[in-house]
Steps between C-alpha positions, in 0.01 A plus 500: 500500500698222330862548606822320568574440866737734689741211530499445126551870426777529754687212345452626143657834601819336646826517294579181314733247658828512317530119508209485252669715241694343216727661241527403134699696249497813720125484572354441850191284487288244687444134412151408389473231764590752770226733375245218530635422851443861606156507353404197707663639813320830477169415345459126570458206266151608398570876526634548142449364146728494199339480156669454163305732269709415196810302406623550144793352304664800330823343367634154430824427320703182462861534382737217412822519696806282525552303817806566706794278401287325234404535137142419587235770522199574724207743490535800734157642583421860583150555626311816621161523668292788612275466806218714638426432870246628752566494871192531730540576869224426759429595857498243780127449449541432126391834356697618201692817588725556198591356161823566306586407143831505314691333226848369430701312239715205582761324288709184481813532286697231322336210683565148359156377587195669341279387787727638766534821301123551481458414875773738611380790285137458617597478871725805465232712338234396753730552792614845385139606443397385849789687661398820314149463633613441851731803509183715533486370857811692591835436661438135607465420129802691374372853430814658656727295277384714214671795667844398376485172704433667836381278783381793713123542527357745247130490589533533886149619559164541316233758565238231431596325822660773716465875531856619491650539149860416412720807548716617211803472723427129543493420131824363348603661177339348197755298304462355144361150468777247452556365149652155434862471399473320172762227465734537203405156368223255571647178636417173330378229736653153505314237299273319748313294243587351166238580229614211275590241762868575478760477771581784747774726390833489675504672844791616711676240703426483874674783685575689178360851503400697193728802443226755559666670802292730706193462276490127570529553877219755498279261310591214748425724794164605361403135430579399858313800639177427313530136599522602861209747462261232372619230749683293242859540622530137619375361164692735272817294455315181412260677258784681333685175444187337359428790265844587372689171541777632730555658841434868577878554530532417125206717401515790256358847523226413253398194702484696824278761333276236346459330841426835660237584236331165541490539882354845467236364277418227753482757786268723295255224425 
């Protein structure tokens, strides 16, 4: 019979490591690169396959906006893609044991570069679809997080692999799936490129902080956290200076969010 190994099953039934869980706008989730890491760890490099069944552009809009501290304008691009993905899992001898298909939409909002906007939206859609496929493999791929963000194991055992069923007393109460906390306004990113060859708009002086208060600090913290998660903490300061023309200490909430979005897109690739 074509089956997973006992070691694979045992690992899949373990509760998720809390260090792998991220939180964005009130929703617990996993990063796409971490999902791929776990697929490799559990099934091996050749033990799974990810296929893009479809990738469709569903929305594209360019809107002229004024640059900060300047009368010049730039085009802010909002792009949305829909992706359909298939995840195939194999046994250690290469036999296909399961396939999962799912879809997701991904967007990039108010981006100054149309190329970056398309790239980010595509990566987001593909990454989300992959994660939705992988969640069928249980707690190691975030199934418990759908139970109101819980990190406690919700599968625990399976009759396909062991004789004893999960007792009702062992089951945690079923909670509603988390829903994102929609921000009151979509932040506009800083202009990273000049569509007409103009000069960069004025930026805050070194050491000057934008008056965003707690919102700015949260955006800064999230940017630093994603940089650390993808191993880019050491290069963050130099890249931020190169992209926005000033130090992180002078950055704005919108710039921190744009940098975070770009790093998430890179990690998801």
